[in-house]
C-alpha positions as CSV (number, residue, x, y, z in Angstrom):
1,M,-68.0,16.3,53.4
2,G,-71.7,16.5,54.0
3,K,-74.3,15.9,51.4
4,V,-76.8,18.8,51.1
5,A,-79.8,19.9,49.1
6,I,-82.0,22.9,48.8
7,N,-85.5,23.3,49.8
8,F,-86.6,25.6,47.0
9,K,-89.8,26.7,48.7
10,T,-88.1,28.0,51.8
11,G,-84.7,28.6,50.5
12,T,-83.1,26.5,53.3
13,I,-80.6,23.7,53.0
14,R,-81.8,20.3,53.7
15,K,-79.0,17.8,54.6
16,N,-78.4,14.1,53.8
17,E,-79.5,14.3,50.2
18,E,-76.8,14.4,47.5
19,I,-76.8,16.4,44.4
20,I,-75.8,14.8,41.1
21,V,-75.4,17.4,38.2
22,G,-75.5,16.9,34.5
23,I,-72.7,18.7,32.5
24,D,-72.5,19.4,28.8
25,L,-68.8,20.0,28.2
26,G,-69.0,21.6,24.8
27,T,-66.6,22.7,22.2
28,T,-67.9,26.3,22.2
29,N,-69.8,26.6,25.4
30,S,-70.4,24.5,28.5
31,L,-73.4,24.3,30.9
32,I,-74.4,22.5,34.1
33,S,-77.9,21.5,35.3
34,F,-79.7,19.6,38.1
35,I,-83.2,18.6,39.0
36,K,-85.4,21.0,40.8
37,D,-88.9,20.1,41.7
38,S,-88.7,16.9,39.6
39,K,-87.7,19.0,36.6
40,P,-84.4,19.6,34.9
41,L,-83.0,23.2,35.3
42,I,-79.9,24.9,33.9
43,I,-78.1,26.3,37.0
44,K,-77.6,30.1,36.9
45,D,-74.7,32.0,38.5
46,I,-74.8,33.6,41.9
47,N,-76.4,36.7,40.3
48,Q,-79.2,34.6,38.7
49,K,-77.7,35.2,35.2
50,D,-77.3,32.4,32.8
51,L,-74.2,30.2,33.6
52,F,-73.5,29.7,30.0
53,V,-69.7,29.4,30.0
54,P,-67.6,29.8,26.9
55,S,-65.3,26.8,26.8
56,I,-62.2,29.1,26.7
57,I,-59.3,29.3,29.1
58,Y,-56.8,32.2,29.4
59,I,-53.6,31.7,31.2
60,N,-51.8,35.0,32.0
61,S,-48.0,35.6,32.5
62,E,-48.3,34.8,36.2
63,G,-50.0,31.5,35.5
64,K,-53.4,32.7,36.6
65,I,-56.3,30.8,35.1
66,I,-59.4,32.6,33.8
67,V,-62.3,30.6,32.3
68,G,-65.3,31.7,30.3
69,K,-66.5,35.2,29.1
70,E,-63.5,37.0,30.7
71,A,-61.2,34.6,28.8
72,K,-63.0,35.1,25.6
73,K,-62.1,38.7,25.7
74,Q,-58.4,37.8,25.5
75,L,-58.8,36.0,22.1
76,S,-57.9,39.1,20.1
77,V,-55.6,40.5,22.8
78,D,-53.4,37.6,23.8
79,P,-54.3,34.7,21.5
80,E,-51.2,32.6,22.2
81,C,-52.2,32.3,25.8
82,T,-56.0,31.8,25.1
83,I,-57.2,28.3,24.5
84,Y,-60.4,27.4,22.8
85,S,-62.0,24.3,21.2
86,V,-60.2,22.1,23.7
87,K,-62.8,19.4,23.0
88,R,-61.3,19.0,19.5
89,L,-57.9,18.2,21.2
90,M,-59.2,15.4,23.4
91,G,-57.5,12.1,22.7
92,K,-55.7,13.5,19.7
93,S,-52.1,13.3,18.5
94,L,-50.3,15.9,16.4
95,N,-50.7,13.7,13.4
96,D,-54.5,13.8,13.8
97,L,-54.4,17.6,13.6
98,Q,-51.9,18.3,10.8
99,N,-54.7,19.8,8.6
100,Q,-56.3,21.8,11.4
101,K,-53.3,23.3,13.2
102,K,-53.6,26.6,11.2
103,H,-57.0,27.2,13.0
104,F,-55.4,27.3,16.5
105,G,-53.9,30.6,17.7
106,Y,-52.0,28.8,20.5
107,Q,-49.0,26.6,20.3
108,L,-49.4,22.8,20.1
109,S,-46.6,20.7,21.6
110,E,-44.4,19.0,18.9
111,E,-42.4,16.9,21.2
112,S,-43.4,13.7,19.4
113,S,-46.0,13.4,16.6
114,D,-47.2,10.1,18.0
115,E,-47.9,11.3,21.5
116,L,-51.1,12.8,22.8
117,I,-51.2,16.5,22.0
118,K,-50.3,19.2,24.6
119,V,-50.8,22.9,24.6
120,K,-47.7,25.2,25.2
121,I,-48.3,28.3,27.2
122,K,-45.1,30.3,27.8
123,D,-42.8,27.5,29.1
124,K,-45.5,25.3,30.5
125,F,-47.2,22.4,28.8
126,Y,-50.9,21.5,29.4
127,T,-52.8,18.4,28.4
128,P,-56.4,18.7,27.0
129,I,-57.5,16.8,30.1
130,E,-56.0,19.5,32.4
131,L,-57.5,22.3,30.3
132,S,-60.9,20.6,30.2
133,S,-60.8,20.1,34.0
134,M,-60.3,23.9,34.4
135,I,-63.7,24.5,32.5
136,L,-65.4,21.8,34.6
137,K,-63.9,23.2,37.9
138,H,-65.2,26.7,37.0
139,L,-68.7,25.3,36.3
140,K,-68.6,23.3,39.5
141,N,-67.5,26.3,41.7
142,E,-70.0,28.7,40.1
143,A,-72.7,26.3,40.6
144,E,-71.9,25.6,44.1
145,L,-71.9,29.2,44.9
146,S,-75.4,29.6,43.2
147,I,-77.1,26.7,44.9
148,G,-75.2,26.9,48.2
149,A,-74.3,23.2,48.2
150,K,-71.3,21.0,47.5
151,I,-71.2,19.2,44.1
152,E,-69.4,16.0,44.1
153,K,-71.0,13.8,41.5
154,A,-71.8,14.3,37.9
155,V,-72.9,12.9,34.5
156,I,-70.9,14.3,31.7
157,T,-72.0,14.1,28.0
158,V,-69.8,13.4,25.0
159,P,-70.5,13.0,21.3
160,A,-71.8,9.6,20.4
161,Y,-68.8,9.1,18.1
162,F,-66.1,9.9,20.7
163,N,-63.8,6.9,20.8
164,D,-62.6,5.1,23.9
165,N,-59.5,7.4,24.4
166,Q,-61.7,10.5,24.2
167,R,-64.2,9.2,26.7
168,Q,-61.4,8.2,29.0
169,A,-60.0,11.7,28.8
170,T,-63.3,13.3,29.5
171,R,-63.8,11.1,32.6
172,D,-60.2,11.9,33.8
173,A,-60.9,15.7,33.3
174,G,-64.0,15.3,35.5
175,R,-61.9,13.5,38.2
176,L,-59.2,16.2,38.0
177,A,-62.0,18.8,38.6
178,G,-62.9,17.0,41.8
179,L,-66.0,15.3,40.5
180,D,-66.9,11.7,40.8
181,V,-68.1,11.0,37.1
182,L,-70.9,8.5,37.4
183,R,-71.6,8.1,33.8
184,I,-70.4,9.3,30.4
185,V,-73.6,9.7,28.3
186,N,-73.9,10.1,24.5
187,E,-75.2,13.6,23.7
188,P,-78.1,12.6,21.4
189,T,-79.4,10.2,24.0
190,A,-79.3,12.9,26.7
191,A,-81.1,15.3,24.2
192,S,-84.0,13.0,23.6
193,L,-84.6,12.8,27.4
194,A,-84.6,16.6,27.5
195,F,-87.3,16.8,24.9
196,G,-89.4,14.7,27.1
197,I,-89.8,11.8,24.7
198,G,-90.1,8.5,26.4
199,L,-90.8,10.0,29.9
200,D,-94.4,8.7,29.4
201,R,-93.9,4.9,29.4
202,Q,-96.8,4.6,26.9
203,D,-94.6,6.3,24.3
204,V,-93.6,4.2,21.4
205,K,-91.5,6.2,19.0
206,N,-88.6,6.1,16.6
207,I,-86.7,9.3,16.6
208,A,-83.7,10.9,15.0
209,V,-81.5,13.3,17.0
210,Y,-79.6,15.7,14.7
211,D,-77.0,17.4,16.9
212,L,-74.7,20.0,15.3
213,G,-72.6,21.8,17.9
214,G,-69.7,24.0,17.9
215,G,-67.2,21.4,17.0
216,T,-68.9,18.0,16.6
217,F,-71.7,16.4,14.7
218,D,-73.9,13.4,15.7
219,V,-77.0,11.8,14.5
220,S,-78.6,9.0,16.4
221,I,-81.6,6.9,15.6
222,L,-83.5,5.7,18.7
223,R,-86.3,3.4,19.5
224,I,-88.2,4.4,22.6
225,E,-90.7,2.0,24.1
226,D,-91.9,1.2,27.6
227,G,-89.4,3.7,29.0
228,I,-86.5,1.9,27.3
229,F,-84.2,4.1,25.1
230,D,-82.7,1.9,22.6
231,V,-80.1,3.5,20.4
232,L,-80.5,1.6,17.0
233,A,-77.6,3.3,15.3
234,T,-75.3,6.3,15.5
235,R,-73.0,8.1,13.1
236,G,-71.1,11.3,13.4
237,D,-68.0,13.4,12.8
238,T,-65.9,14.6,15.7
239,Y,-64.4,17.4,13.5
240,L,-67.5,19.0,12.0
241,G,-69.4,21.9,13.7
242,G,-70.2,25.6,13.8
243,D,-66.5,26.4,13.9
244,D,-66.1,25.0,10.4
245,F,-68.9,27.3,9.1
246,D,-66.9,30.3,10.4
247,H,-63.8,29.0,8.6
248,A,-65.9,28.5,5.4
249,I,-66.9,32.3,5.6
250,I,-63.2,33.2,6.1
251,D,-62.1,31.1,3.1
252,F,-64.9,32.8,1.1
253,W,-63.7,36.3,2.1
254,V,-60.1,35.3,1.2
255,Q,-61.1,34.3,-2.3
256,K,-63.5,37.1,-2.9
257,F,-61.4,40.0,-1.5
258,N,-58.0,38.6,-2.0
259,L,-57.3,38.8,1.7
260,I,-53.7,38.1,3.0
261,I,-54.1,36.8,6.5
262,P,-50.9,37.7,8.5
263,E,-49.4,35.2,10.9
264,D,-50.4,37.3,13.8
265,F,-52.9,35.2,15.7
266,A,-54.7,38.2,17.1
267,Q,-55.5,39.3,13.5
268,K,-56.7,35.8,12.7
269,N,-58.9,35.6,15.7
270,S,-60.4,39.0,15.1
271,L,-61.4,37.7,11.6
272,R,-62.7,34.5,13.0
273,I,-64.9,36.5,15.4
274,L,-66.2,38.6,12.5
275,A,-67.1,35.4,10.6
276,E,-69.0,34.1,13.5
277,E,-71.0,37.4,13.7
278,A,-71.7,37.0,10.0
279,K,-73.0,33.5,10.4
280,I,-75.3,34.6,13.1
281,N,-76.6,37.7,11.3
282,L,-77.3,35.9,8.1
283,N,-79.9,33.9,9.9
284,K,-82.1,37.0,9.8
285,N,-80.5,39.3,7.2
286,K,-80.1,38.8,3.5
287,I,-76.6,40.4,3.6
288,H,-74.0,41.0,6.2
289,T,-71.3,43.8,5.9
290,T,-68.3,44.3,8.2
291,E,-64.8,45.6,8.2
292,W,-61.4,44.1,8.9
293,N,-58.2,46.0,8.9
294,G,-59.7,48.7,6.7
295,I,-61.2,46.3,4.2
296,K,-65.0,46.2,3.7
297,L,-66.2,42.6,3.7
298,D,-69.7,41.3,2.9
299,I,-71.4,38.0,2.3
300,N,-75.1,37.4,1.3
301,Q,-77.3,34.4,2.2
302,S,-76.9,32.8,-1.3
303,E,-73.1,32.9,-1.0
304,F,-73.2,31.6,2.6
305,E,-75.3,28.7,1.5
306,K,-72.9,27.9,-1.3
307,C,-69.7,28.0,0.7
308,T,-71.2,25.8,3.5
309,A,-73.1,23.4,1.3
310,S,-70.4,20.7,1.5
311,L,-70.5,20.9,5.3
312,I,-74.3,20.4,5.5
313,Q,-74.0,17.6,3.0
314,K,-71.5,15.7,5.3
315,T,-74.1,15.7,8.0
316,L,-76.8,14.4,5.7
317,D,-74.4,11.7,4.5
318,C,-74.1,10.6,8.2
319,C,-77.9,10.7,8.4
320,T,-78.3,8.3,5.4
321,L,-75.8,5.9,6.9
322,A,-77.4,6.0,10.3
323,I,-80.9,5.3,9.0
324,K,-79.4,2.4,6.9
325,D,-77.7,1.0,10.0
326,S,-81.0,1.2,12.0
327,G,-82.9,-1.0,9.7
328,L,-85.6,1.7,9.5
329,A,-86.9,3.8,6.6
330,L,-87.4,7.5,6.6
331,T,-91.1,7.0,6.9
332,D,-90.6,5.0,10.1
333,L,-89.4,8.0,12.0
334,D,-91.8,9.8,14.1
335,E,-89.8,12.8,15.1
336,V,-86.5,14.6,14.3
337,L,-85.0,16.5,17.2
338,L,-82.6,19.5,16.6
339,V,-79.8,19.9,19.1
340,G,-76.7,22.0,19.2
341,G,-76.4,25.8,18.7
342,S,-75.4,25.4,15.1
343,T,-79.0,24.0,14.3
344,R,-80.2,27.6,14.8
345,M,-79.0,28.3,11.3
346,Q,-82.0,28.4,8.8
347,I,-79.9,26.6,6.1
348,V,-79.4,23.7,8.5
349,K,-83.1,23.6,9.4
350,S,-84.2,23.7,5.7
351,A,-81.7,20.9,4.9
352,V,-82.9,18.7,7.7
353,N,-86.5,19.3,6.8
354,N,-85.9,18.4,3.1
355,F,-83.9,15.3,4.0
356,F,-86.3,13.8,6.7
357,K,-89.5,15.1,4.9
358,K,-90.8,16.4,8.2
359,V,-90.5,19.6,10.1
360,P,-87.9,19.1,12.8
361,N,-88.7,19.7,16.5
362,D,-86.7,22.8,17.7
363,S,-89.0,23.6,20.7
364,L,-86.1,23.5,23.2
365,N,-83.1,25.9,23.4
366,P,-80.7,23.8,21.3
367,D,-77.8,24.9,23.4
368,E,-79.4,23.5,26.6
369,A,-81.0,20.3,25.5
370,V,-78.0,18.1,26.0
371,C,-77.2,19.4,29.4
372,L,-80.9,19.2,30.6
373,G,-81.0,15.5,29.5
374,A,-77.8,14.9,31.4
375,S,-79.4,15.9,34.6
376,I,-82.3,13.6,33.9
377,Q,-79.8,10.8,33.5
378,A,-78.2,11.9,36.8
379,D,-81.7,11.6,38.4
380,I,-82.0,8.0,37.0
381,L,-78.6,7.2,38.5
382,S,-79.6,8.6,41.8
383,G,-82.3,6.0,42.0
384,K,-85.1,8.6,41.9
385,R,-86.2,7.5,38.4
386,K,-86.6,3.8,38.1
387,D,-89.0,3.9,35.1
388,L,-86.3,4.7,32.5
389,L,-83.5,2.7,30.9
390,L,-81.0,3.9,28.4
391,L,-79.3,1.5,26.1
392,D,-76.5,2.9,24.0
393,V,-74.4,1.2,21.2
394,N,-70.7,1.0,20.2
395,P,-70.1,2.7,16.9
396,L,-67.5,0.3,15.3
397,S,-66.7,-3.3,15.5
398,L,-64.0,-4.5,17.9
399,G,-61.8,-7.5,17.6
400,I,-58.3,-8.9,17.5
401,E,-55.7,-9.9,14.9
402,T,-55.5,-13.6,14.1
403,L,-53.2,-15.6,11.8
404,G,-52.5,-14.0,8.4
405,G,-53.6,-10.6,9.6
406,L,-57.2,-11.3,9.8
407,M,-59.6,-9.3,11.9
408,D,-61.7,-11.5,14.1
409,V,-64.7,-9.5,15.3
410,I,-65.6,-10.1,19.0
411,I,-68.0,-7.3,19.5
412,P,-69.9,-6.2,16.3
413,R,-70.8,-2.6,15.4
414,N,-73.9,-1.2,16.9
415,S,-74.0,-3.8,19.7
416,K,-75.9,-2.7,22.8
417,L,-73.9,-1.4,25.8
418,P,-72.9,-2.6,28.3
419,I,-71.7,-5.8,26.6
420,H,-69.3,-8.7,27.5
421,Q,-68.2,-11.0,24.8
422,A,-65.4,-13.8,24.9
423,R,-63.9,-16.2,22.4
424,N,-61.4,-19.0,22.7
425,Y,-58.1,-19.2,20.8
426,T,-55.0,-21.3,20.8
427,T,-51.3,-21.3,19.9
428,S,-49.8,-21.7,16.4
429,K,-46.5,-23.2,17.4
430,D,-45.4,-26.0,19.7
431,G,-44.0,-24.8,23.0
432,Q,-45.3,-21.3,22.5
433,V,-45.2,-19.4,25.8
434,K,-46.2,-16.0,24.8
435,L,-49.1,-14.7,22.7
436,R,-49.5,-11.2,21.3
437,I,-53.1,-9.8,21.6
438,A,-53.6,-6.9,19.2
439,V,-57.0,-5.1,19.5
440,Y,-58.5,-3.4,16.5
441,Q,-61.5,-1.2,15.6
442,G,-63.0,-1.2,12.2
443,E,-65.2,-2.9,9.6
444,R,-62.7,-4.6,7.2
445,D,-61.7,-8.3,7.2
446,L,-58.0,-7.5,7.3
447,V,-56.5,-5.6,10.2
448,E,-54.2,-3.6,7.9
449,H,-57.3,-1.6,6.9
450,N,-58.6,-1.0,10.5
451,R,-57.3,1.0,13.4
452,L,-54.9,-0.5,16.1
453,L,-56.4,0.5,19.5
454,G,-53.8,-1.2,21.7
455,E,-51.8,-4.5,22.3
456,F,-50.4,-6.5,25.1
457,I,-48.5,-9.9,25.6
458,L,-50.0,-12.8,27.4
459,D,-46.9,-14.6,28.7
460,K,-46.0,-17.5,31.0
461,I,-48.3,-19.9,28.9
462,P,-47.2,-23.4,29.9
463,P,-45.3,-24.9,26.9
464,M,-47.7,-27.4,25.2
465,A,-48.3,-28.8,21.7
466,T,-49.9,-26.6,19.1
467,G,-53.7,-26.4,19.7
468,I,-53.6,-27.7,23.3
469,P,-53.6,-24.3,25.2
470,K,-57.0,-22.7,25.5
471,I,-56.8,-19.0,25.6
472,E,-60.1,-17.0,26.2
473,V,-60.0,-13.5,25.0
474,S,-62.8,-11.4,26.5
475,F,-63.9,-7.8,25.7
476,H,-66.0,-5.8,28.1
477,V,-67.4,-2.3,27.0
478,D,-69.1,-0.5,29.8
479,V,-72.0,1.9,29.7
480,D,-69.5,4.7,29.0
481,G,-68.2,3.0,25.9
482,I,-64.9,2.3,27.5
483,L,-63.1,-1.0,26.6
484,K,-61.3,-3.5,28.8
485,V,-59.7,-6.6,27.3
486,K,-58.6,-9.7,29.1
487,A,-56.7,-12.8,27.9
488,K,-56.6,-16.0,30.1
489,E,-55.0,-19.4,29.5
490,L,-57.8,-21.6,30.9
491,R,-55.7,-24.6,31.8
492,S,-53.1,-22.8,33.8
493,G,-55.1,-19.7,34.9
494,Q,-52.4,-17.3,33.7
495,E,-54.1,-14.1,32.6
496,Q,-53.4,-10.5,31.6
497,E,-55.9,-7.5,31.5
498,I,-55.7,-4.0,30.2
499,E,-58.0,-1.0,29.8
500,I,-57.5,0.1,26.3
501,K,-56.1,3.8,26.2
502,S,-55.2,4.2,22.7
503,Q,-52.5,6.8,21.8
504,F,-54.3,7.3,18.5
505,S,-57.7,8.5,17.8
506,L,-59.9,8.0,14.8
507,S,-60.3,11.1,12.7
508,P,-63.9,11.6,11.5
509,H,-62.7,11.1,7.9
510,E,-61.0,7.8,9.0
511,M,-64.4,6.8,10.7
512,A,-66.4,7.5,7.5
513,R,-63.7,5.9,5.3
514,M,-63.7,2.7,7.4
515,L,-67.4,2.3,7.1
516,S,-67.8,3.1,3.4
517,E,-64.8,1.1,2.4
518,S,-66.1,-1.9,4.3
519,I,-69.0,-1.9,1.8
520,L,-67.0,-0.8,-1.2
521,H,-64.2,-3.4,-0.8
522,A,-66.5,-6.3,0.6
523,A,-66.0,-8.6,-2.5
524,S,-62.1,-8.2,-2.5
525,D,-61.9,-8.5,1.3
526,I,-63.8,-11.8,1.1
527,E,-61.5,-13.1,-1.6
528,K,-58.4,-12.0,0.4
529,K,-59.9,-13.5,3.6
530,S,-60.6,-16.8,1.7
531,L,-57.1,-17.0,0.5
532,L,-55.6,-16.2,4.1
533,D,-58.0,-18.9,5.6
534,L,-56.7,-21.4,3.0
535,I,-53.0,-20.5,3.7
536,N,-53.6,-20.8,7.4
537,E,-55.2,-24.3,6.9
538,A,-52.3,-25.3,4.5
539,E,-49.6,-24.2,7.0
540,I,-51.3,-26.2,9.8
541,L,-51.6,-29.3,7.6
542,I,-47.9,-29.1,6.8
543,L,-47.0,-28.7,10.4
544,H,-49.0,-31.7,11.4
545,T,-47.7,-33.8,8.5
546,E,-44.0,-33.0,9.3
547,K,-44.7,-33.9,13.0
548,F,-46.5,-37.1,11.9
549,L,-43.5,-38.1,9.6
550,K,-41.1,-37.6,12.6
551,N,-43.1,-39.5,15.1
552,H,-43.7,-42.6,12.7
553,H,-40.6,-42.7,10.6
554,S,-39.8,-46.2,11.9
555,W,-42.5,-47.9,9.8
556,I,-43.2,-45.4,6.9
557,N,-41.9,-46.6,3.6
558,P,-38.9,-44.5,2.6
559,K,-40.3,-43.9,-0.8
560,T,-43.6,-42.7,0.6
561,D,-41.7,-40.5,3.1
562,V,-39.8,-38.8,0.3
563,E,-43.1,-38.3,-1.7
564,I,-44.8,-36.7,1.1
565,K,-41.9,-34.3,1.9
566,N,-41.8,-33.3,-1.9
567,I,-45.5,-32.5,-1.7
568,C,-45.0,-30.5,1.4
569,K,-42.1,-28.6,-0.3
570,E,-44.2,-27.9,-3.3
571,L,-47.2,-26.8,-1.1
572,K,-45.0,-24.3,0.7
573,S,-43.8,-22.9,-2.7
574,Q,-47.4,-22.3,-3.8
575,I,-48.1,-20.6,-0.4
576,N,-45.3,-18.2,-1.0
577,L,-46.8,-17.5,-4.5
578,K,-50.3,-17.2,-2.9
579,A,-51.6,-19.4,-5.8
580,K,-55.0,-20.4,-4.4
581,E,-56.0,-23.1,-6.8
582,N,-52.6,-24.7,-6.7
583,I,-52.6,-24.6,-2.9
584,Q,-55.9,-26.4,-2.9
585,E,-54.6,-28.9,-5.3
586,F,-51.5,-29.8,-3.3
587,M,-53.5,-29.9,-0.1
588,E,-55.8,-32.5,-1.6
589,K,-52.7,-34.5,-2.7
590,L,-51.2,-34.4,0.7
591,K,-54.5,-35.4,2.3
592,E,-54.9,-38.3,-0.2
593,I,-51.6,-39.8,0.6
594,T,-51.5,-39.2,4.4
595,T,-55.0,-40.2,5.3
596,P,-54.4,-43.9,4.9
597,L,-51.1,-43.6,6.9
598,A,-53.1,-41.9,9.7
599,H,-55.5,-44.8,9.7
600,L,-52.5,-47.3,10.0
601,A,-50.9,-45.2,12.7
602,M,-54.2,-45.4,14.6
603,D,-54.4,-49.2,14.2
604,N,-50.8,-49.7,15.3
605,T,-51.5,-47.6,18.4
606,I,-54.6,-49.6,19.3
607,Q,-52.6,-52.9,18.8
608,E,-49.9,-51.7,21.1
609,A,-52.4,-50.8,23.7
610,L,-54.1,-54.1,23.5
611,K,-50.9,-56.2,23.5
612,G,-51.0,-58.8,26.3
613,Q,-54.7,-57.8,27.1
614,K,-57.4,-60.5,27.1
615,I,-60.8,-59.6,25.5
């Protein structure tokens, strides 16, 4: 397939120059952009109208797929076949969505609560990846008609707090739509590019990007210097956005007017649409009045502010944590950028202004900023912009489980991406030929408090004594934030590698809980870790002692042999009781009695080696 580009002055097609587009695959709306005359431009449709596509899919009884504005019309007509907020389903299981299921008018698959979720339309099941690809394909086709050229490569944006599984799902959706996805870019990073910050290499700025979209929230703190975009910290909530403000209005109406909402999804959707209209109108009017099923409904600005205060506070809590992570103070920030359609709300602008103590920059269309930034990143990847570099970070620590259920962190939270880190381990038993590698994400010292991302078995390890095998476990997180883990036994060369595709995603509440609890429980975690470290050390000491007695029983005094075995027995008992001080006491006793024997064994070994030798 030939690569083409447009000469915009003449309107003719110029061959042999590829087009790489930027795509904002949003919860509420999706857009596509490219670079025209060295400037980012949102692509319009063939009629030169805004190609601002509602992220909604309608699948009729014949299986015909309709995307965008025409699909949106079906929300109140045929809600069970009209899918919206697909982005909120990406990488999720049914368990993740138990509290949100009531908000969806379509049927979610319940084949297994542990499996990735599916949407059931009539008798057919669709994955969020398939559904997202329909939106991407529609964008791609409309854009191709508009610019008269084939589009094969793209940069797609995601919330900074999308986990590995959600990023993989987004990349797969792009591929299914016929796109070569060159990069998955964090939305706040793309937005900062769109605002033009850092395009001048003389810029030295610390900025905060506050991104409140239809379904997700992110805040990122960036340092921009000499054309390098360095994400110092990022926080967010993958289940907080404009949709939740709509639901807050509905909940308010239910309480104020004693509404009984029927199970009919068409009625639910009609009420949701009215709530969205109220949210928009309250931006300019002091009161909004409407009617639903013959019932007059109203809400004023003060009521709206009260019923959504907790949602706004959640975003500000994220801002507090992000600033703390970045190591900066509020006064160190030069600018605050507003991104995402939900930042149009005056109550949001006021809250951001009050929190950051500076007027936020809302000079760009908040719906377009992320998409425009994606096309600039696409331009960088095409090789046309060599003066800019984007460095992102991973939001949570990554590591593996070690003896006693401890979390051994290999890549710390907020490490710069891409990153490759490795660490060496060994076996815990003689002759061990298999080793389970369990990969976790989180900030606590014990894996039981963190999230399991995936696991695999490194087998065919040559049987050797404890501690002899050298097993290197390496983590590689690429620029898209996607994790690959490899385990290799260095002596034999035996290795196993997986790309982590977790069946389970972190809910925003879990994400916030993990980070706050890591601080709240720091002292108790340290105490537990200290005990587990001591138990591990004691068990290894017992193992080596019992092996020593077996190998040297011929010359060890029987009375001493019995005494050592009794200490080992008592030490095992104290380990079971998890009595820290007693464990330490018996370990000291064991070391005290076995150290002289170890020296004697070494002397005997040397004498045997030198027997018959002349010096």
